[in-house]
N, C-alpha and C positions, 0 to 999 in steps of 0.2 A: 225623171225625178229620182234623186238618191235618197233612200230612207236613212235618216240619221239615227244611230243607235241610242243617242242620248235622250230621245223624245220621252221614253218611259220614265227616265229620271226626273224630267221636268214635270210630267203629269203627277208623279208621286209628291213632289214638292208643292205643287199647286193645291193638292188636296189637304195640305196641312198649314201652309204659310199664307198670310194675307197678301204678301208680295213676293215675287221672285225676280231675280235679276239675271238676264242673259248677257254675259259680257264676253268680249273677244275682239280680235282685230277686225278692221273694216273688211267687207266683202267675203266674210267667212260663212255667211248664210244665216245670220241672226234674224233678219226680217222674214226670210222664207220660213224658218223654223217657227217664228211667232205666228205666222198666218196658218201654218199647219196645226199649231196648238189650238187656234180658234175653233177648228172643226171638232175638237175633242172636249171643249169646255161647255158644260151644261147650263150656260147662261149667256145672255146677249153680251157681245164684246164690241168695244169701240177702239179703233186704231188711230193713234195720233203720231204723226211724223214731224219732229221738231226741226227738220230741214225743209218743211213745206210751209210757205207763207200762209196759205189758207188754214192749215192746222194750227199755226202759231196764233192766228187771230182768235181761234176758238178758246185759247187759253189766256186771253187778255185779263179775264177774271178767273184764274184757275180754281180758286176755292169754290166759287159758285158752280163752275162747270162740274167739278168732282161731286159736289153735293147733289146736283141735278141728276147725276148718273150713279148714285150711290149703290144701286142694286146690280150694276153691270161690272164686267171685267174690263178695265181700261189698260190698253197696251200703249206705252209711251216709248217711241223709238228715238234714238240719238239724244238721250237725256243729258249727256255730258254738256250740251249747249246751255242747259238751264239747271245748274246744280242747286239753285235756290228752291227748286221744287221738293227737294228731299225733306226739308223741315215741314213743309205743308203736308206732304204725304203722311208724315207721322200723325199729325192731328186728324186728318181725314180717316186714316185706318183705325185710330182709337175710337172714333165715333161709331164705327160698326166693324168690330174686329171679327172677321170671318175669313175663311180661305178664298182664294181666287179674286181678290180685289184689284190687284195691279200686276202687270208684267212690264218691267222696264228693261230697255235694251240700250247698250252703250258700248262704244269703243273704249276699252278699259284704260283708265289712267289712275295715278295715285290719288287724285282729288276725288274721283268717284268713290273709291273705297273709303277714304277718310270721311267725306261728308255723309255717306250713307251709314257708316258704322256709328257715327256720333248721333244721328237722328233716327235711324230705323232699327236699332239694335233689338233683336228678338222678334222683329216683324217681317224681316226679309231673309231669303236664302239666295245666295249667289251660286251660279254654276257657269263654268267656262264652256263656251262653244268654240272648238278649234276648227280648222279646215278639215276637209274630208280625211278620214283615216282609212287605212288599208282594208279593214274588215267591212267598211261600208261600200266599197267599190269593187271588191275582189271577185273575179270570175275565172281568171287564168293567170299564168305567169306573165303574160303580156301586160296585164293590168298593173303588176308590181313595177315593171320597168317604166311604164308610162307615169304612174303615180310618183315613183321615186324621182324621175327626171323632171317632171313638170311641177311637182308639189301638189298640195291638196286644196288650194283655193279653187272654188268651183269654176270660175271663168277661165282659169289657166288650165286646169285638168280637163275640162270639157271642150276646149278649143278644138277646131277641126283639123289643125295641124300645128307643128312646133313653131312655125313662124308667127301665127296668131297668138299662140301661148306666150311667146317672147314679147310681142307687142303689148299684150295685156300686162305682163310683169313689169315692163318698162314704165307704162302709164301708172301702174299701182305704186311702184317705188317712188316715182317723181311726185305723184299726188300726196303720198304719205309724208315725204320729206318737206315739200313746199307748203302744204296746207294742213294735213291732219295732225302731225306732231306739234306744230306751233299752236293749233287750237287746243290740244291737250295740255299745253303748258310748257313745252320744251323750247326754250329760247336759245337756239343755235342756228347760225347761218346755214342755208340750204347746201352750200358748197362744202362746208365743214362736216355737216351731218352726212352727206353722201360719202365723203372720205372715210368717216368713222364707220359707217355701215359696210363699206367695201373692205376696210381693214378687218372688221369682225368676220366678214365672209371669208376672207383670205386665210384667217387664223382659226376658222371653225374647227373644233375638235382639239385645239391646243390649249395649254394652260394660259390663263389670262394674265398678262404682264401689263399692269396699268401704266408703268413708267414708259414702256415702249410706245404706247398709244399717246401718252402725254407729250413725249418728245417729238413724235412724228407730226402731231397736230398742233403743237405749241399751245396746249391747253393744260391748266394746272391738274395735278394728280387728283385732288378732291372733286374737281369738276368732271373729269373722265369717269370716275367711279359713280358720280351722281347720274350722268347720262346713261351709263350702262345699266344701272339699277332701274332707271326710267324705262329703257327699252325692254327690259325683262318684264316689268309690270304691265307694259303695253302688249305683251305676248308675242314680241317679235324675235327675241333671243331667249336662250335658256342657259342659265349659269348652273352647271352641274357641280355640286359641292363634293369635296373629298370626304371620305368616310374616316372618322378618327376615334370611334369608340372601341372599347374592349380590346385594345392592343397596346403593347409597349414599344412598338416600332416607331422610328422617326419618320413622320409622314409629310408628304407634300400638302401644303395648306391652301394653295391657290386654286380657284375653281377652273373648270374647263368651260369654254364658251362655244355655243352652237347657235347658228341661225336656225330657227325652228322650222321654217318651211324650206324644204330642199329645192323647190323651184326658184325661190328667191336667192338661195345660196349659189345655185348654178349660174343664174343670170348675172349676179354681182361678180362672179369669177370669169365672165365672158365665155361660158360654156353654153352653146346654143342648140345642141342636139346630143343624142345619146352616144353617137360615135365619138364626138369630142370628149365626152365624159369618160368613155372607156380608155381613151389614150391620155388621160390627164392624171398627173401625180396626186391630185386631190380626190381620186375616186374612193380610196379607202376611208378618208375622213368623211366624205359625203355619205357613204353607206353607213358608217357608224352613227352619224347624226340622224340619219333617216330612221334607223332601227330604234334608237333611243326615243325619238319623238313618237313613233308608233306605240311603243310600250308605255310611254308616259300617258298617251291619250286613252289607253285601255286599262290602266291599272286603277285600283280604287284608292280612296283617300287614306286608308289605313296603312298604306305602304309608301315608302319614300325611295327615291333613286339617288345613288351616289356613284362615284368611281373610287378606285383604291390605287394608291401609289406610294411606295416608300422611297426613302432616299437611296436605298441600295439597288433600286431598279425593279423591284417587284411591283407589278401593276395588273389591274383588271379593269376592262372598259366600263362595266356597269355592275352595280350591286342593287338588288331589291331587298329592302330592309323593312322590318316591322318592329317598331319600338327600337330596341338595341340589338335585336337578333337579325343576322344576315340570313335571309331566306334563300337567295340565289346569287351565285356569281356567274357573270355572263361575259364571254369573249365574243366580239363581233368581227367577223372576217369576210372580206370579199374574195372568196375562193371557191372552187369546186372540189378541192382536196384538202380539207382542214386537218390540222395536226394539233395535238396537245403541246403546250409549251411549259418550260420550267417555271415561268412566271405565274401561269395559271395554277400549277401544282402548288407553288409556294403560297399563293393567295388562299387556296382552299385549306392549306395547312394552318395558315394564320387565323382565318375567320370561321372555319368549320360550318359552312353553309349547308342547308338541307338539300339543295340542288345545285348543279353546275351545268352550264350549257356553252356550246359554241354555236352561234347563229350565223348562217350563211344565206345567200339568196335562194338557193334551190337544191341543196343536197337532200338525200334521204334522211329519215329519222332513225338514228341508231346510237347505241352506246359505244363510244370509242375507247372508253375505259370504264371500269366498274362504277365510278361516281361522276362521269362526265358524258353528257349526251350531246350529240351533234344533231341539229335540225335546221330546217328552213325557217325564215321569218314567219311565213304564214302558218306553218305547223306550230310554231311557238305561240303565236297569238290565239290560234283556234283550239289548241289541245293543252299546252303546258301552262299557259298563264293562269287559267282558272284553277289548276291544281296548286299553283303557288299561292294564289289569293286565298284558297280554302284550306291550305295546309295548317296543321296544328303544331305549335312549337312544343318540343318535348319538355 
């Protein structure tokens, strides 16, 4: 059993809101988390799985079912199959508005957010559950290698060998393309969707050029942008936006695209074990995407992530920003002997961050210059990230 760091956040939300929503990609552990929450809720709970025929029958008359169990906490899993329930939940909640009435689980889609925001505004708090993050599984540097290579989806990470991890990833990708994405409303042939996903994986860490994808897949430019936006809202990719505030520089305006789960990124690039990754030209981009995802999962909602790149070549892999203030500039390097670069120095001069870091897999923690600290990813997450979150802007 992996203890999820986010449990405390859900308990806090349950104590205030009548409903909470646990959203995220399939197989990331939403159902397991909900059943763990049941043990901590001081009232009787009922679990309904909307992929179970027996449970669907219980909701043939959903209003009466909810009224008959008005004093209980009702957990509804895979609610995206029955979006019409959102309107009814508003009425049921308003009849007895108190905390811990409903927990809804769903594989995120634009329709879930739209329907619920229109009908449950002020009554529900959403929280994303991602796959395992590094702080949840870390015991040694071996865990970092395994987690980075296999990704954080529980059944991939916990597989007894790489072969079984790859088998699970293959099944997951195929099922998502052929069943889950169409159910969520993405109307694209499975062959074209696999090509799109593989192109995104091959270009992970690069600037997104929609025209290149449009030409390669023979799909219109607006349609490509629509599909990429959909995949981001389904928590499968991350579009890291460029930072453009508080500077007179000419800046790159295109986002950088990352496959969020490193295991999926590796599988779609035909990388089936860590030895292959070490000898692959994509190892730097893979490490960069992995680090960004781990920071994203552990940062709070008051901070945003960007990258920085000017037309004259100055760039920085990651910025942590609060409001319009750059709190930290971060370079991400897959090396055991990191060096400062002119580009990082220029970024620091442009943006005046409170902190600057070079993050590597396993180096010691030290100042390489007066205002630039080198550290490993685990030290950054365990030691320095909290200082960034708690820092006061001068």
